[in-house]
KOLNUBA-176991 format. One record per atom (N, C-alpha, C): residue in one letter; x, y, z. Coordinates in steps of 0.001 Angstrom, whole numbers, padded with zeros to 6 digits, always signed. Example, Ala and Ser with C-alpha at 12.3 -4.5 7.8 and 13.67 -1.06 7.14 Angstrom:
KOLNUBA-176991
a+013190-005690+007800a+012300-004500+007800a+013200-003300+007800s+012850-002250+007080s+013670-001060+007140s+012900+000030+007870
//
This chain:
KOLNUBA-176991
m-068379-024003+051203m-069142-025038+051897m-068316-026314+052074a-067537-026662+051037a-066701-027860+051122a-065661-027715+052225d-065092-026496+052352d-064093-026266+053394d-064711-026403+054785k-065924-025891+054947k-066585-025986+056249k-066888-027449+056592f-067242-028239+055559f-067503-029666+055796f-066218-030363+056250k-065098-030079+055559k-063828-030688+055935k-063390-030236+057325d-063641-028958+057608d-063233-028396+058892d-063977-029040+060056n-065215-029453+059808n-066053-030010+060876n-066388-031481+060641f-065539-032179+059881f-065811-033581+059539f-065911-034446+060798r-065070-034180+061778r-065088-034981+063010r-066449-034888+063688q-066955-033661+063867q-068240-033483+064538q-069390-034069+063720i-069353-033868+062402i-070417-034389+061533i-070461-035914+061592s-069286-036547+061512s-069234-038014+061558s-069714-038539+062917q-069436-037791+063990q-069888-038228+065311q-071396-038081+065463v-071976-037084+064808v-073437-036947+064815v-074075-038122+064080i-073533-038473+062919i-074080-039590+062138i-073972-040899+062923l-072812-041112+063539l-072630-042321+064350l-073614-042338+065513g-073848-041171+066125g-074783-041093+067242g-076202-041413+066818v-076609-040911+065638v-077959-041211+065134v-078123-042713+064926v-077084-043353+064405v-077148-044793+064153v-077227-045578+065459l-076334-045253+066412l-076276-046027+067650l-077432-045717+068594v-077748-044432+068739v-078808-044050+069674v-080192-044314+069093g-080360-043969+067804g-081676-044113+067201g-082000-045513+066722f-080970-046223+066240f-081236-047534+065620f-080462-048664+066298g-079963-048403+067515g-079219-049425+068232g-079976-050728+068414p-081255-050700+068832p-082011-051956+069017p-082132-052777+067745l-082253-052117+066594l-082330-052856+065330l-081015-053574+065054l-079908-052936+065394l-078605-053573+065205l-078472-054803+066089v-079017-054712+067307v-078978-055869+068225v-079736-057045+067637e-080916-056758+067072e-081728-057827+066486e-081022-058480+065304f-080431-057649+064453f-079792-058181+063243f-078522-058961+063556t-077812-058579+064595t-076540-059241+064909t-076687-060398+065885g-077875-060577+066480g-078083-061666+067431g-077350-061458+068738l-077112-060190+069124l-076367-059897+070330l-077091-060356+071593l-078426-060350+071554l-079195-060730+072732l-078870-062156+073177g-078758-063061+072224g-078430-064447+072564g-077037-064583+073134i-076116-063780+072631i-074745-063827+073139i-074703-063366+074591v-075481-062303+074904v-075503-061769+076263v-076017-062805+077243e-077079-063501+076863e-077693-064469+077763e-076789-065644+078062s-075857-065932+077164s-074995-067106+077351s-073565-066733+077743s-073314-065458+078013s-071950-065018+078327s-071931-064263+079642g-070750-064223+080246g-070601-063537+081528g-070052-062143+081378f-070887-061170+080966f-070467-059779+080818f-070423-059085+082176s-069609-058060+082270s-069566-057246+083488s-070867-056458+083615d-071118-055915+084827d-072340-055153+085056d-072405-053929+084157e-071233-053265+083934e-071218-052075+083081e-071609-052437+081650a-071091-053555+081157a-071411-053973+079792a-072883-054339+079668k-073425-054940+080733k-074842-055319+080697k-075750-054090+080624v-075341-052983+081279v-076125-051744+081203v-076160-051236+079766v-075004-051270+079098v-074936-050817+077704v-075797-051693+076812i-075682-052992+076993i-076427-053922+076142i-077922-053842+076436f-078275-053635+077720f-079685-053443+078079f-080271-052257+077318a-079504-051181+077227a-079988-049993+076525a-080159-050242+075037l-079424-051223+074506l-079511-051519+073078l-080580-052564+072752m-081143-053193+073778m-082149-054216+073529m-083454-053599+073024p-084107-054226+072070p-085397-053710+071576p-086477-053805+072640s-087468-052930+072539s-088577-052919+073497s-089846-052468+072795e-090933-053174+073049e-092217-052818+072452e-092994-051834+073318n-092668-051761+074601n-093337-050837+075510n-092751-049432+075332f-093630-048425+075153f-093151-047068+074869f-092337-046511+076031f-092788-046774+077266f-092054-046261+078425f-090655-046856+078483c-090572-048158+078313c-089258-048821+078328c-088381-048325+077177w-089016-048132+076002w-088265-047627+074848w-087698-046238+075145s-088504-045379+075799s-088064-044019+076126s-086907-044040+077107v-087031-044904+078140v-085962-044992+079136v-084667-045464+078487k-084758-046477+077645k-083564-047009+076986k-082967-045990+076014f-083825-045210+075355f-083339-044172+074436f-082534-043135+075210i-083037-042727+076366i-082321-041740+077187i-080999-042305+077682v-081017-043589+078085v-079775-044227+078537v-078761-044270+077404r-079213-044661+076198r-078312-044699+075040r-077736-043331+074745l-078590-042292+074843l-078141-040926+074559l-077054-040496+075535f-077266-040722+076819f-076281-040310+077812f-074993-041135+077705l-075123-042407+077369l-073930-043229+077169l-073103-042713+075997y-073787-042314+074932y-073063-041825+073760y-072409-040473+074058l-073107-039600+074788l-072512-038320+075163l-071289-038529+076040f-071352-039521+076916f-070195-039853+077751f-069011-040260+076878l-069301-041087+075861l-068239-041506+074939l-067663-040318+074169l-068538-039392+073730l-068072-038209+073006l-067094-037408+073859y-067440-037213+075120y-066565-036438+076001y-065217-037133+076175r-065224-038469+076206r-063960-039213+076313r-063153-039086+075033w-063804-039245+073880w-063107-039188+072594w-062507-037805+072324n-063231-036754+072738n-062835-035393+072368n-062115-034637+073473s-061787-035313+074563s-061216-034611+075719s-059883-033934+075398n-059089-034510+074488n-057782-033935+074142n-057762-033335+072736y-058925-033212+072134y-058999-032684+070770y-058975-031151+070796v-058245-030553+069847v-058175-029098+069733v-058951-028669+068494l-059926-027820+068681l-060761-027329+067584l-059991-026289+066756n-060306-026218+065462n-059780-025191+064549n-058304-025341+064202t-057789-026548+064154t-056379-026724+063806t-056152-026801+062305k-057207-027031+061535k-057048-027112+060079k-056899-025710+059495n-056248-025629+058340n-055936-024336+057732n-057119-023805+056918f-058212-023502+057643f-059396-022900+057048f-059744-021649+057846y-060619-020801+057271y-061111-019626+057982y-062305-020065+058814h-062175-019977+060127h-063166-020541+061045h-064194-019482+061456d-064976-019054+060508d-065970-018006+060758d-067330-018658+061007y-067549-019089+062242y-068789-019765+062613y-069521-018953+063683p-070836-019104+063768p-071569-018387+064825p-071172-018898+066207l-071362-018060+067205l-070979-018421+068573l-071705-019664+069050w-072962-019851+068620w-073722-021014+069090w-073081-022322+068651w-072438-022316+067448w-071789-023540+066980w-070608-023901+067883y-069861-022895+068318y-068758-023162+069234y-069279-023677+070580r-070417-023166+071009r-071012-023681+072251r-071433-025137+072088v-071981-025475+070927v-072353-026864+070648v-071114-027755+070703c-070015-027300+070084c-068773-028085+070099c-068271-028299+071519r-068479-027294+072371r-068006-027415+073752r-068907-028326+074583w-070206-028080+074551w-071096-028748+075499w-071730-030021+074961l-071887-030165+073663l-072431-031408+073109l-071321-032396+072792f-070252-031917+072152f-069170-032812+071750f-068076-032922+072815g-068106-032057+073819g-067124-032149+074903g-065737-031679+074531i-065613-030822+073523i-064307-030295+073103i-063907-029178+074060k-062726-029290+074661k-062308-028346+075699k-061344-027274+075203s-060676-027523+074063s-059622-026616+073607s-059923-026093+072211c-059492-024855+071961c-059754-024217+070677c-058529-023408+070252d-058153-023526+069001d-057083-022715+068409d-057715-021445+067853l-057156-020285+068172l-057729-019010+067755l-057199-018507+066419r-056251-019203+065825r-055754-018770+064517r-056838-018917+063457n-056855-017975+062536n-057836-017961+061436n-059271-017821+061932v-059430-017282+063124v-060750-016954+063668v-060892-015433+063624p-062022-014888+063146p-062195-013429+063124p-061919-012817+064494i-061337-011622+064493i-060929-010995+065751i-062110-010820+066696y-063246-010358+066173y-064397-010154+067060y-064829-011461+067716l-064709-012571+066968l-065113-013874+067499l-064113-014381+068528q-062843-014028+068374q-061852-014374+069392q-062238-013750+070731y-062636-012481+070694y-063055-011808+071928y-064301-012467+072519k-065265-012806+071661k-066497-013431+072156k-066214-014776+072810l-065369-015576+072187l-065062-016898+072725l-064385-016796+074089v-063413-015901+074201v-062648-015797+075444v-063481-015157+076546l-064167-014050+076226l-064921-013334+077262l-066147-014110+077730n-066660-015005+076885n-067797-015837+077284n-067357-017177+077863h-066050-017380+077997h-065498-018608+078609h-066082-019865+077949v-066125-019859+076624v-066723-020991+075915v-065870-022247+076091f-064547-022114+075987f-063655-023272+076123f-062792-023126+077369e-062304-024257+077832e-061438-024247+079011e-060036-023758+078676h-059608-024029+077441h-058227-023697+077067h-058195-023207+075629y-057365-022190+075399y-057181-021652+074045y-055731-021899+073640y-055574-022719+072615y-054239-023169+072220y-053528-022063+071443i-052327-021738+071877i-051474-020775+071187i-050074-021373+071088n-049553-021447+069879n-048179-021896+069682n-047262-020689+069878d-046615-020619+071033d-045796-019448+071369d-044655-019229+070391e-044209-020294+069729e-043106-020142+068775e-043517-019303+067564l-044813-019260+067274l-045298-018460+066146l-045419-016978+066493f-045380-016658+067796f-045551-015276+068243f-044458-014927+069249p-043208-014763+068780p-042108-014453+069703p-042331-013114+070412l-041837-013030+071635l-042018-011842+072451l-041258-010661+071867d-041926-009525+071796d-041332-008270+071345d-041730-007196+072356e-040750-006582+073002e-041028-005614+074055e-040958-004166+073568t-041237-003975+072291t-041290-002618+071741t-042351-001798+072469l-042001-000571+072829l-042962+000309+073504l-043934+000885+072476p-045232+000766+072718p-046209+001284+071754p-046222+002813+071728k-046599+003346+070569k-046903+004771+070482k-048334+004952+070991f-048473+005718+072041f-049737+005851+072757f-050263+007267+072553t-051309+007402+071743t-051917+008702+071492t-053287+008745+072130k-053458+009687+073065k-054722+009793+073791k-055479+011042+073348p-056788+010932+073177p-057584+012142+072932p-057775+012913+074233k-058001+014212+074128k-058174+015036+075332k-059407+014625+076123e-060363+013953+075457e-061594+013527+076131e-061388+012322+077038l-060213+011685+076936l-059966+010487+077741l-059594+010890+079157a-060597+010944+080013a-060406+011286+081422a-061624+010828+082190l-061427+010452+083434l-062532+009942+084241l-063637+010985+084409s-063272+012273+084359s-064250+013348+084543s-064894+013803+083235s-064526+013171+082124s-065034+013598+080817s-066529+013290+080670n-067207+014122+079876n-068623+013889+079570n-068801+012990+078353c-067709+012693+077664c-067782+011826+076480c-068013+010378+076922r-068881+009686+076185r-069216+008315+076565r-068966+007312+075436e-068264+007730+074389e-067924+006804+073299e-066514+007101+072808f-065726+006035+072659f-064346+006165+072224f-064015+005067+071213n-063077+005374+070323n-062483+004360+069455n-061159+003915+070066l-060827+002658+069882l-059512+002141+070255l-058912+001481+069021v-057881+002099+068467v-057200+001575+067283v-055924+000873+067734l-055776-000391+067367l-054616-001194+067751l-053872-001639+066500e-052720-001048+066264e-051882-001407+065110e-050775-002347+065576e-050783-003545+065023e-049730-004492+065380e-049157-005164+064131t-049913-006039+063519t-049410-006747+062330t-049383-005842+061106y-050395-005008+060965y-050496-004077+059843y-050868-002689+060363g-050598-001673+059524g-050987-000322+059869g-052463-000076+059574i-053019+000959+060185i-054422+001335+059990i-054478+002823+059656r-055212+003166+058640r-055399+004563+058259r-056766+005049+058742v-056873+006337+058967v-058132+006899+059446v-059255+006626+058460n-058962+006702+057162n-060025+006508+056164n-060460+005050+056027q-059822+004157+056786q-060283+002769+056813q-061387+002569+057852l-061538+003515+058755l-062589+003432+059763l-063929+003787+059127p-065031+003281+059655p-066355+003657+059140p-066549+005170+059254e-067215+005755+058280e-067398+007206+058263e-068075+007713+059531n-069028+006938+060041n-069771+007403+061218n-068977+007288+062515k-067736+006761+062438k-066912+006637+063639k-065618+007448+063554r-065390+008139+062450r-064117+008850+062282r-063993+010070+063184d-065111+010650+063590d-065068+011827+064454d-065149+011481+065942v-065263+010193+066248v-065303+009762+067651v-063890+009884+068237p-063740+010407+069456p-062402+010493+070080p-061697+009138+070047t-060455+009154+069566t-059764+007896+069276t-058488+007736+070083i-058389+006599+070760i-057158+006182+071438i-056360+005364+070420w-055127+005775+070179w-054333+005129+069123w-053114+004470+069749l-053037+003149+069639l-051895+002392+070140l-051243+001651+068990s-049955+001886+068796s-049291+001307+067629s-047916+000763+067971v-047670-000474+067512v-046324-001046+067531v-045907-001415+066111f-046703-000969+065134f-046410-001268+063733f-045258-000379+063268s-044230-000997+062715s-043004-000283+062365s-043030+000339+060974g-044101+000099+060236g-044161+000615+058872g-043948-000446+057817r-043531-001626+058242r-043372-002748+057317r-043733-004033+058052v-044237-004997+057297v-044660-006269+057880v-043435-007133+058136i-043183-007483+059388i-041994-008278+059743i-042384-009598+060408g-043628-009996+060253g-044082-011227+060890g-044815-010925+062174r-045468-011913+062696r-046277-011714+063894r-045426-011783+065143r-045685-010842+066044r-044985-010769+067324r-046008-010586+068437y-045632-011022+069622y-046469-010766+070790y-045899-009574+071541h-046669-008504+071627h-046220-007273+072264h-046896-007130+073634s-046193-007515+074667s-046767-007476+076017s-047063-006047+076460k-046234-005093+076022k-046452-003691+076412k-047734-003153+075788l-048085-003642+074627l-049336-003220+073991l-050525-003649+074842v-050485-004865+075360v-051554-005363+076232v-051656-004487+077472d-050522-004137+078061d-050519-003303+079271d-051134-001934+078995d-050813-001347+077849d-051321-000015+077531d-052813-000035+077218v-053302-001146+076646v-054742-001268+076415v-055484-001237+077742l-054978-001981+078715l-055627-002009+080031l-055563-000641+080701e-054442+000062+080528e-054319+001402+081095e-055348+002344+080475a-055519+002253+079159a-056487+003121+078476a-057909+002826+078934v-058239+001545+079085v-059594+001169+079509v-059889+001695+080909q-058887+001686+081770q-059082+002153+083146q-059313+003657+083213q-058935+004383+082159q-059112+005833+082150q-060434+006268+081528l-061215+005315+081042l-062498+005659+080420l-063470+006197+081471p-064310+007160+081086p-065364+007618+082002p-066368+006502+082253v-067093+006599+083355v-068086+005586+083719v-069159+005482+082637g-069496+004221+082255g-070562+003987+081287g-070155+004171+079847s-068870+004005+079545s-068370+004265+078187s-068616+003099+077236r-068738+003462+075967r-068758+002483+074879r-067402+002567+074186l-066821+001394+073891l-065519+001340+073242l-065633+000578+071927n-065184+001215+070835n-065173+000598+069505n-063732+000204+069173v-063484-001086+068975v-062126-001579+068746v-061911-001840+067257f-060815-001271+066740f-060368-001516+065360f-058941-002030+065459a-058716-003287+065107a-057428-003903+065431a-056870-004738+064290t-055539-004775+064233t-054824-005723+063366t-053883-006548+064249t-054404-006964+065371t-053612-007718+066348t-053682-009217+066070n-052676-009940+066561n-052612-011388+066335n-053347-012143+067441p-053599-013436+067259p-054390-014195+068227p-053837-014197+069647k-052512-014235+069809k-051974-014259+071167k-052225-012933+071873t-052038-011836+071157t-052309-010518+071741t-053783-010390+072085n-054654-010827+071179n-056099-010764+071442n-056475-011594+072659l-055880-012770+072769l-056168-013654+073904l-055791-012982+075222c-054608-012389+075266c-054141-011759+076505c-054980-010530+076851i-055359-009746+075842i-056211-008574+076094i-057572-009029+076609a-058160-010036+075952a-059496-010507+076340a-059482-011119+077732q-058451-011902+078057q-058365-012504+079382q-058208-011436+080464s-057420-010407+080172s-057244-009322+081131s-058541-008534+081287a-059237-008307+080162a-060514-007591+080214a-061543-008397+080998s-061498-009715+080858s-062420-010574+081593s-062188-010469+083094a-060919-010402+083472a-060589-010288+084897a-061039-008938+085467m-061158-007924+084575m-061546-006582+085021m-063051-006360+084994r-063819-007319+084461r-065265-007134+084351r-065851-006804+085717g-066652-005744+085743g-067244-005310+086997g-066382-004329+087754r-065096-004189+087345r-064205-003253+088025r-063730-002138+087100s-064255-002085+085873s-063876-001028+084940s-065097-000180+084619n-064858+000925+083924n-065939+001837+083563n-066537+001509+082199l-066096+000405+081623l-066547+000023+080287l-067930-000624+080365a-068891+000001+079657a-070264-000515+079672a-070567-001344+078433k-070028-000946+077269k-070276-001662+076023k-068978-001793+075236l-068785-002964+074671l-067598-003222+073858l-068028-003722+072487f-067572-003039+071436f-067848-003433+070057f-066511-003639+069341v-066388-004719+068592v-065195-004986+067791v-065598-004961+066324y-064871-004180+065544y-065158-004029+064117y-064208-004900+063312q-064781-005679+062416q-064000-006613+061607q-063489-005915+060349q-062235-006165+060014q-061647-005607+058801q-062011-006475+057608s-062400-005842+056508s-062798-006598+055320s-061575-007221+054664s-061809-008230+053837s-060714-008933+053165s-060435-008393+051771n-061187-007374+051342n-060950-006844+050002n-059715-005942+049990q-059398-005405+048852q-058139-004669+048683q-058060-003424+049561s-059174-002768+049787s-059171-001543+050588s-058905-001812+052068r-059236-003019+052524r-059068-003417+053923r-059790-002465+054873n-060914-001912+054431n-061703-001043+055297n-062398-001865+056371f-062722-001218+057467f-063462-001886+058526f-064957-001819+058236e-065667-002866+058648e-067106-002918+058401e-067810-001768+059113s-068933-001348+058555s-069659-000196+059105s-070354-000526+060425e-070680-001791+060627e-071349-002211+061859e-070404-003062+062694g-070315-002739+063978g-069461-003506+064861g-070183-004704+065458h-069423-005638+065970h-069978-006825+066640h-069983-006559+068140e-071164-006618+068735e-071283-006346+070165e-070744-007531+070963i-069758-007281+071793i-069164-008327+072611i-069881-008421+073948f-070151-007250+074535f-071014-007188+075724f-071538-005783+075854
//
C-alpha cells in the first residue's frame, strides 16, 4: 500500500489541492481579503474570471455556477501541469485496474505512460484501448536483435480448420515449459514462437518475433479465440499490440486472452486469462 501511495503521490496531491481550491476557494477569498484587492486593482479579464469563481455567494444558483467554473478551471490547470508528465516511471510494480489508468488520462490529463513493470495483460489492454497518446520506451534498454524465431505450428492452424481455439506461446526473455500452462489449456493446439537461447542474456527487441506473431494471427480460422502465454518485454508487447490494433476488423481473431505468469518459484501461468477483447 505504501508503494502504491508513493507511486501515485502526484495524482493524490492534485486531488487534495483540487478539493481545497474548488470546494473551499470562496472561504480562502474571505480569509485573505482578496475581494478588496480585486476591487482596487486593475486585473486582466482572465484573472477577473478566476477571482469571480472564487468569490463567495449566498445564492445557490450562483454558487453552483461558480463551483462549475472553478472545477473546469482546475481541470484546465491539471492538463497544463501534466501535459509532459510520464506515468509509471518509478520503480514499482504498476498493477492497477484499467479504470485507474483511464482516470489518469482523462481527469489528470496525463498523455504518456511507461510500460515497464506493468503486467503483460495490462500492457495489451492499455495499447489496444488507446488509453494514452504515447507509450514511452527507452530503446537503449531493448537493443535490436534480428534472431529468427523458432516457429512451431500445429496442424490445426489453417484457414479451413474447424478448430476455434489456439494457444500462442511467446518465449523471449525466459523459456516456457508445457507444464507451466494451465492444465485446461495444455491440450489446446499451440503455436510456439521462441527466440529464447536457453540462457538469460538481457532484454532484446526481436522484430522478427513481432512479424511471425502477425503471420500466425492471419492464419487463424474465422472466429478464433487466442490464448497468449508470453515472457516478452514491454517494447515487443507494444509493437505486437499496435500491429494487432491496426489489424482489428481485418483478422479472423474474435477473442484475445492474455495469461499472466505468477511471481512464485514455479512461474506457472494463472488458470484464468484476462480478456483483452
